[in-house]
N, C-alpha and C positions, 0 to 999 in steps of 0.2 A: 567424626573420626578423629582419634587422639593423635597428638604429635608422633608417638611412637609408631602407630600404625601408618601414619603418612610417610615417615621415613622408611618403613618397610616397603611401602607401595613404590616410593620413588626409586628404591634400590633394586626392585624386582627386574629380571632380565628383559621381560617382555614389555615393559612400560617405557615408553620414549619420553613423554612429557605429562605432566599433571596440570590441569587448568582449574582455577577458582570457578565455581558455579555462580557467574556473575548475575547481579540484578538487572533485569530489563525493565523498560517503563513505556507505557504508552506515550507516545508523543502527541443550493444548486440551481435555483432559479436563475442566478446570475452565472455561476461557474460554467455550467454545461453550454450555455450560448458563447462564452468567451473563448472556449476551446473549440468551438465549432461542431461539437459531436452531435448536437441535435439535427444538423443538417444532414447527417447520415441516416437518420430515421426514416426519411422520405425514401431512402434506398432499401429501407427494411433491414438495416444493420442495427440490430438491438440486442445482440449478445446471445441469440438462440443458439442452443446447442453447446454453449461453452459453460464450464463450471469454473467459478472462482473461489479459491479457498482463502478465508480470512483467518489470519492467526492473530488472535485478539482477545477480547474480554468476554466473548460469547455473542449471542444474538437473541433479542427479544422477538417473539412472534407478532411482529408488527403487521398490520394489514398490507403494508406496501410490498411485504414479502410472500404472504400467504393467500392474498386475494388477487385476482379470482381464482388462481390456483397456487398451492404451496410450492415455491421454489427453494425451500430450504431442503436440499436432498440428504444432507447429513449433518448432525451435531456430535462433535467429539469433545468430551470434557477431560482435559489433563489436569484440572484443579481438584474438582470433586468427582471422582470417577464413578461413584455411585449414582450420580445424577445424569440421566440421559435425555431428559426433556430440555429443549432449547430455552435458555435463559441468559440474562446479561445484568448482573448485579453492578457493574460499572457503568455501562452506557456507551462507552467508546466504540466497541466493536459493532453495535447496532447502528450507530451514526456513520461509520466507515463502510459498512455493507450498503447502506442506503445511499451514500455518495457515489458508489460504483453501480449499484444494481436495484436501487428503489424504484418502483413503477409509478410512484406518485398517486396511488389509489386513494389515499386520504387527503389529497390536495387538488383533486380534479386534474391531475396530470402536471401540476405546476412543479412539484419538487421530484424530478425523475433524476436518475443516474444515467450515464451514457448507455450502460448495457442493462436496460431495465427488464429485459427478458432472459438474462442469464440465470443460470441455477447456482445455488449457493452451498458452499461446504463452510460451516462456522466450526472453528477449532479454538476452544477456550483454553488459553494458556496464561491469561492475566487475571488477577483476583480482583475483588471488589474496589480496591483502591487503585487498580490499573497497573499493579505491579507483578513481576513473575520472575522466573529464573531462566537462565540461558539453556539449561538442560532440558526444560520443558519445551522451549522453542525448537530445539533440535529434534526431540521426539516427535513434535508435530510435523516437522519437515520431513522425517523419515517416514512417518504415516501417510503423507501426501505421496511420496515415491511409490509405497507399496499399494495405494489404492488409486493412484492415478487413471488406470484403465477402468476400474469399477465405477468411479463416479465422473469419468471423463474431465479430470482436473487439468486444465490447460494454463492456469494463472494462479499464483500465490501472491496476495497482497499483504505486505508487512508494514504496519504502522506502529511498530515498537523499535526500541534501539537502545543502546548503551554507549557510553563515551568509548571511543577507540583507543586502546592502549598498546597495540602491537599490529604489525604488518598483517594485511589480509591473508597472507600465505600461513600464518599460523593461527589465525583467529578462528575458533570453533564455529561460531555463528556463520562466518563467511565461507568456511568450508562446507558446512551443511547446505547452505543456500546454493553453493556452486554445484552440488551434486544434482539439485533440482534442475538447475539451468541446463547442466549437461544432458539430462534426460529429457529435454525438450519442454520444460515447463518455464513460462515466462515469470520472472521475479520482479515486482515492483516494490521498491523499499523507500521508506521515508528518510530524507536526508538528516532530519533532526531539526529541534527547535532551539538551538544554542546560538544563533546569529545575534548581532551582526558580526561577531569575532570570526576570524578566519581560522582553519585547521580544527573545525568543530563538526566535521561530518561524523555521524554515529555509524557504528557497526550494526548490521551487515552492509550498509551503504558504502563503505569504504572499498568494497570488492569492484574491480574494474569492469567486470563482465555485467554485473547486475544493473538493472535500471533504477538509479538512484534520483528521486523526485524532490526537488526543492519546491518551495511555495512562492506564488506570485500574489499580488494584491490587485485585484481587477477593478477596484474602486467602485464596486457594485454597479458597473455598467457593462453590457454586453460588448461594447466596442474595445477592440484589444489595443488600441493606440495609446490609452492612457495607463496601462499596466506597468507595475513596477515590482521588483523583488520585495518580498515582505521582509521587515526587519528581523523577525525572529528565525528566518529560515537560515540553517547551517551553511556555512561556506567550506569551500577547499583551500589549499590542496589537502590530500589525505596524508597520513603518516608515511606513505610511500611516494609522496610527491605526485600523485595523480590528480588530474583536474576532475573535481566533482562540484555540484551535482551534474547530472547529464542534461537536464532541462527543468523548466519551471511549469507548474500547473496551478490554478487558483487554489489558494488554502487559507483565505481570510474570510471570516462570517460566512461559512458554508452552512446552509440550511439542510438538514437531513433528518433521518428517522430518529425519533426520541424513544428511548426504553424508559417508559413510565416507572417511577418508584425506585430508580437506579441511583448510584452514588452521584453521578453527575447531574442527573434530573433535579435531584433535591439540594445540591450544593452550589450550582450555577445559576445566574440570573438571565440565562440566555434562551430560555423556552419561548418559542414562537407561538405555538398553540397546543391543542390537545395531543398532536402527534408529532410534532417537529420542534427541533431546537437548533441553534447556530452555534457552531464551534470554528476555531481557527488552528492551524497548524499544519506542518508537513504530512501529519497523520491523516488530513483530509485530502490533501494532494494526491498521495499515493494510491489510494482506491479510485479516485477519479482517473487516474492514469491507468489503472487495472481495467476499469470499464472501457476506455478507449482501446486498450489492447485486445479485448474481447471483441469489439467491433471490427477491428483489423483482422482478427482470425477468422471472424464470420465471413469477411469480405475475401480473405486469402487464407484458406484452411491449412495450406502446406508450408506456412512461414515458421521458420525456426526462431528461437528467441533473439537471436542476434539480428536477424532481419526485421523483427518487430521493433527493436531498439533503433536500428538504422532509419527505419522509415520515420519513426517519431522524431528522431534527431533531424532529419532531412527537412521535415515539415516546419521546423521552427522559424520564429521571427525574432530577431535580436532586438534586445532593448538597448538603446544607443548609450554608449559610454559607460557600459557596465561590465566588470571584469567577468571572465569565463568562469572563475571560481565562485561566482555568485549566481550566475544564471545559466552555465553550462552551454548548450547550443542556443537557448532562447526559450520562447514561449510556444508549446505545442499548438498545431493546428490539425485537428482529426481528419478534416476533409482531405487536406494536402497528404497527410499520412497514408491514407487509403489510396490515393491516385498517383503519388509519386513513383517515378520510375527508378530502379536500383542505380542506374548509371548517374542519376543526380545526386546520390548520397556521397557526402565528402565527409572527412575527419574534420573535427574541430581545430 
């Protein structure tokens, strides 16, 4: 668009504001026991009947998703619209989907996500380099709204972000995600990887209603007592002075599904074996949270997004002497989140 056309657009009587189409970027064997979500499997809470939509770089047809049955119910491509067969040329989306809903088929069950029987909607909005445009992310959110009944989409997992430059009230990504939330879809979004500086929460994680997930470091042990906040995890407060993130979930050295031949696969030294690789970031913490949310909704199908968030917050264990703008309510315990009574839930 030329400068002259932009001037005409701004001066049009029906145009209130014009936004730059900003660039967005991509931000389990230990992680799952740390949050206790594996203890819910004995009660058969495995994400059955819940679809999680991943707005990311796509999905590789990994056996952990397609064996013994194919759980990828839809692949929607917002980058190369003529390609409708699932693929992931970056690898980030595959890893995130595995962190939430991989069933460990290639690891004899070792590398399972919390909701390993959930169905998957993979929406490709990030390119081979893990980058995209805010407009594509908004299109994908609108697609989720239009198709939530068709595919039973209950949760949207967002592991991308951009530096926040204005209030959530005006931010287009925040407003699009807010529509999902108001329509009953749980939104789990990564806090960002710009820590340890404060005021670094990425958009759309700056929105007060959404579930903004920071990353903890579980020290590669299932015992929660030694957990700390990951140095890279973004900190609050937000531009609006709000306390964020909402809580922490493991995001350090997460082993999950590998998209073989993808950009991350050939440029990192984190390959574990033929089918898995290890990555760190709040990008990994957010889908684990989405998987726990699927378990919660399986246990309590009528919960609204705000009630899911309240239960997760009420389950948390505080890390001693760590500010709320680093840890939020603390570290999530999935078992407590399922069993906690609403009267026990209190604000931070």
